[in-house]
C-alpha positions in Angstrom: -45.4 11.7 -1.8 -42.4 9.6 -2.8 -42.6 6.4 -4.8 -43.2 3.4 -2.5 -41.0 0.4 -2.7 -42.8 -2.8 -4.0 -42.2 -6.2 -2.5 -42.7 -9.6 -4.1 -43.1 -11.8 -1.0 -46.6 -12.8 0.0 -48.4 -11.0 -2.9 -52.1 -11.2 -2.4 -54.6 -9.6 -4.8 -58.0 -8.8 -3.3 -61.0 -7.8 -5.3 -62.9 -5.2 -3.3 -66.4 -4.4 -4.5 -66.1 -0.7 -3.5 -63.7 1.9 -2.3 -66.7 4.1 -1.3 -70.1 4.7 -2.8 -70.0 1.3 -4.6 -67.2 2.4 -7.0 -64.9 -0.3 -8.2 -61.4 -0.4 -6.8 -58.3 -2.7 -7.1 -56.3 -3.5 -3.9 -52.9 -5.2 -3.9 -51.6 -6.3 -0.5 -48.0 -7.1 0.1 -46.2 -8.3 3.2 -42.7 -7.4 4.3 -40.9 -7.1 7.6 -39.7 -3.5 7.1 -41.7 -1.4 4.6 -39.9 1.7 3.3 -42.2 4.0 5.3 -40.8 2.6 8.6 -37.1 2.2 7.7 -34.8 4.2 9.9 -31.7 6.0 8.7 -29.6 2.9 9.3 -29.6 1.3 5.8 -28.0 -2.1 5.6 -28.2 -3.3 9.2 -31.2 -5.7 9.2 -31.1 -6.3 13.0 -31.1 -2.5 13.7 -33.9 -2.0 11.2 -36.0 -4.7 12.9 -35.4 -3.2 16.3 -36.3 0.3 15.0 -39.5 -1.0 13.4 -40.4 -2.9 16.5 -40.0 0.2 18.7 -42.0 2.2 16.2 -44.9 -0.3 16.2 -44.9 -0.5 20.0 -45.2 3.3 20.3 -47.9 3.3 17.6 -50.0 0.7 19.4 -49.8 2.6 22.6 -51.1 5.8 20.9 -54.6 7.1 21.7 -55.1 8.9 18.4 -55.7 6.9 15.2 -54.3 7.9 11.8 -57.9 8.6 10.7 -58.4 11.0 13.6 -55.1 12.7 12.9 -56.1 13.3 9.3 -59.5 14.7 10.4 -57.7 17.0 12.9 -55.4 18.4 10.2 -58.2 18.7 7.6 -60.3 20.5 10.1 -57.8 23.4 10.2 -58.9 24.5 6.7 -62.4 23.9 5.3 -62.2 21.8 2.2 -58.7 20.5 2.8 -57.8 16.9 1.9 -54.9 14.8 3.1 -52.1 14.0 0.6 -49.7 12.2 3.0 -49.7 11.0 6.6 -47.2 9.0 8.6 -46.6 8.1 12.3 -43.3 9.1 13.8 -42.4 7.4 17.0 -38.7 8.3 16.9 -39.3 11.7 18.6 -39.7 12.2 22.3 -43.4 12.4 21.9 -45.0 10.2 19.2 -46.7 12.3 16.5 -48.4 12.0 13.1 -47.0 14.1 10.3 -49.9 15.1 8.0 -49.7 17.0 4.7 -53.0 18.5 3.5 -53.8 20.1 0.2 -55.8 23.4 0.3 -55.9 26.5 -1.9 -52.9 25.6 -4.0 -50.8 25.0 -0.9 -49.5 22.0 1.0 -50.0 22.5 4.7 -47.8 20.5 7.1 -49.2 19.6 10.5 -47.7 17.7 13.4 -50.3 16.0 15.5 -49.6 14.6 19.0 -50.5 10.9 18.8 -51.5 10.8 22.5 -53.6 14.0 22.7 -54.5 15.0 19.2 -53.1 18.5 19.8 -51.3 20.3 17.0 -47.6 20.6 17.8 -45.6 23.7 16.8 -48.2 25.3 14.5 -48.4 24.7 10.8 -46.3 25.4 7.7 -47.5 26.0 4.2 -45.7 25.5 0.9 -47.1 26.8 -2.4 -47.6 24.1 -5.0 -45.5 26.1 -7.5 -42.5 25.2 -5.3 -43.0 21.5 -5.6 -41.4 19.3 -8.4 -43.4 18.5 -11.5 -44.3 14.9 -10.4 -45.6 16.0 -7.0 -47.7 18.8 -8.6 -49.2 16.3 -11.1 -50.0 13.9 -8.3 -51.7 16.6 -6.3 -53.6 17.8 -9.3 -54.9 14.2 -9.9 -55.8 14.0 -6.2 -58.0 17.0 -6.5 -59.7 15.6 -9.6 -60.9 12.3 -8.0 -63.8 12.0 -5.6 -62.1 9.5 -3.2 -59.7 10.7 -0.5 -56.8 9.2 1.5 -59.2 8.7 4.4 -61.4 6.4 2.2 -58.3 4.5 1.2 -57.2 4.0 4.8 -60.6 2.5 5.7 -60.5 0.1 2.8 -56.8 -0.8 3.5 -57.5 -1.5 7.2 -60.3 -3.9 6.2 -58.3 -5.5 3.4 -55.2 -6.2 5.6 -57.1 -6.7 8.9 -55.1 -4.2 10.8 -54.5 -0.5 11.6 -52.9 2.0 9.2 -49.6 3.6 10.2 -48.9 5.6 7.1 -50.4 6.5 3.7 -49.7 8.6 0.6 -49.8 8.9 -3.1 -47.7 6.9 -5.6 -47.6 6.5 -9.4 -47.5 3.1 -11.0 -47.3 2.9 -14.8 -48.7 6.4 -15.0 -51.7 5.8 -12.7 -52.2 7.6 -9.4 -52.6 5.1 -6.5 -52.9 5.3 -2.7 -50.2 3.4 -0.8 -51.2 2.5 2.8 -48.9 0.7 5.3 -51.0 -1.4 7.7 -49.9 -3.2 10.9 -51.7 -6.5 11.0 -50.6 -8.7 13.9 -46.9 -8.8 13.8 -46.7 -8.1 10.0 -46.5 -4.9 8.1 -48.5 -4.9 4.9 -48.6 -2.4 2.1 -52.0 -2.0 0.4 -52.0 -0.3 -3.0 -55.4 1.1 -4.0 -56.2 2.4 -7.5 -59.0 5.0 -7.0 -61.7 5.0 -9.8 -61.2 7.9 -12.1 -57.5 8.4 -11.5 -56.0 9.6 -14.8 -53.2 8.0 -16.6 -50.2 10.2 -17.5 
C-alpha cells in the first residue's frame, strides 16, 4: 500500500474496453528492469539488484500457485474479504505470497506457500484505526468500488502478456489506482489501472 515508483522508459498506453462487466478503464504499462516491488535491500548496486530480481523471477516461475490462487486462498479465510495488497517473496527458504485482505475494519495478513497453497504461520490482524491516514483513505475507497484487485490482476496480465507477481493500491493525483507488476518474457512491467468509480481526494 505504498506509492509505486513510476518509470518513463517504454511507456505504452493501452485502451481497454473493460475492467470487468464492460466498465471503462485506463491502463498504463511501463517497462523497467527492476520495479520497486522487486528491489532488494541493496540500494545502489545495479548488478546485485539484477541478480536478486533474476533469482526472484526464477523462483516465481517454478511456483505451482498463481497470484490469483493465493488471493483466493486468503480471501476464503473470511467471507466477504477483499485483497488490498499481494506480493511474491522468493527470498525466504520457501517461496511465499504475502497477502493483505480487508475484512470487518481490519487488515488481515496471510502468508501463502507458493508451492502448496497452504497458509504458513497463521494470520495476523491489524485494526484500520492503527493505520496512517493515507492507508485508511485508500482502503475506504477500495471498499466503495465494485472492482477488486483480482479483477485488476486479470486485466494487467492480458495487457502486459504475462503473469502478475505483485499488486496493490496507489494514489496518483488524488485518484485510487491498482498497480500490478507483471513478468512478461524477460521484462518486468508495471500496469496502472484506474478503476471506474474511484473517488478523487
